[in-house]
Each structure stands twice: as structure tokens, then as C-alpha cells.
C-alpha distance (Angstrom), angle and dihedral (degrees) to the residues before:
residue distance angle dihedral
X1 . . .
X2 3.78 . .
X3 3.83 109.0 .
X4 3.81 93.6 -172.5
X5 3.79 93.6 63.6
X6 3.75 117.7 92.8
X7 3.78 120.3 -118.2
X8 3.78 122.6 -121.3
X9 3.84 89.3 -105.5
X10 3.80 91.4 55.8
X11 3.80 91.7 49.4
X12 3.81 90.6 49.3
X13 3.81 91.1 48.1
X14 3.81 90.2 51.7
X15 3.80 91.6 49.4
X16 3.82 91.9 50.2
X17 3.82 91.2 47.4
X18 3.81 91.9 49.8
X19 3.78 92.3 50.6
X20 3.83 91.1 45.7
X21 3.81 89.7 51.2
X22 3.78 92.9 49.2
X23 3.82 94.9 47.0
X24 3.78 94.0 47.4
X25 3.83 91.6 45.4
X26 3.82 90.7 52.9
X27 3.82 91.1 46.5
X28 3.80 91.5 50.3
X29 3.83 92.8 46.8
X30 3.83 89.9 50.0
X31 3.80 91.3 49.1
X32 3.83 92.1 51.0
X33 3.84 90.3 47.6
X34 3.81 90.2 48.8
X35 3.77 90.7 52.8
X36 3.82 90.8 52.2
X37 3.78 88.7 46.2
X38 3.79 92.7 54.5
X39 3.81 95.7 41.1
X40 3.83 93.3 57.6
X41 3.84 95.0 66.2
X42 3.79 92.7 33.8
X43 3.81 90.6 63.1
X44 3.83 92.7 40.0
X45 3.80 94.1 -111.0
X46 3.83 112.0 162.8
X47 3.79 141.8 161.0
X48 3.77 120.2 18.1
X49 3.79 92.7 -12.9
X50 3.78 89.1 61.3
X51 3.79 89.9 53.6
X52 3.79 89.8 49.7
X53 3.81 92.2 50.1
X54 3.80 91.4 49.9
X55 3.79 95.5 43.0
X56 3.79 96.9 40.7
X57 3.74 104.5 29.5
X58 3.78 101.8 28.6
X59 3.76 103.1 36.6
X60 3.77 100.4 35.3
X61 3.79 96.9 40.7
X62 3.77 90.6 43.1
X63 3.79 91.8 51.8
X64 3.81 92.1 45.3
X65 3.82 92.3 49.4
X66 3.83 90.7 47.6
X67 3.79 92.6 50.5
X68 3.80 91.1 46.2
X69 3.80 90.3 53.3
X70 3.80 92.6 46.3
X71 3.79 94.3 51.3
X72 3.81 93.7 41.9
X73 3.82 93.9 53.4
X74 3.78 94.3 45.5
X75 3.81 94.1 47.0
X76 3.82 90.1 48.4
X77 3.82 89.9 51.4
X78 3.81 92.1 48.5
X79 3.81 91.4 49.5
X80 3.81 91.5 50.6
X81 3.80 90.9 45.8
X82 3.79 91.4 53.0
X83 3.77 90.9 50.0
X84 3.82 89.3 53.1
X85 3.79 98.2 -115.2
């Protein structure tokens, strides 16, 4: 019996955790983008400045927040897996 191989349960748990990380990362990125989308008209930003706020603030911050969430969830799962939880 090979003790280094992962069981089916461990593979399923990893798959669920990856999907959870992706879904929550997309949700967080969308929420950050939505905040930037609502802040632009709230402060009276229009024209090319509005495009800059949406492209810079919304897209980049949304992507950064999503990646942060993805990495954080997967690292937490790996740490718990190594501890045997």
C-alpha cells in the first residue's frame, strides 16, 4: 500500500476547496468592481476620468482582491491538510 498517494476523499476535498476558492474570489472581485462602479457617479466623475476609475480602480483592485482571496483560501487549506485536520 502506497502511503504517499492521496485517497479519493482527499482529492474530492481538494476539488471542493479549489472551487470554493474560485467562486469566492470571483464574488469578491465583482464586489470590489461594483463599489468602484457606484463610487464614480457618487463623486460626480464623468468622461475619461470615469473610464480611468473603472479601469484602474475597479478592474485592478477587483483582480487583486480576487487573487488575494484565492491564494489565502488555498494556503489555509494546505496548512490544515498538512496538520491532518
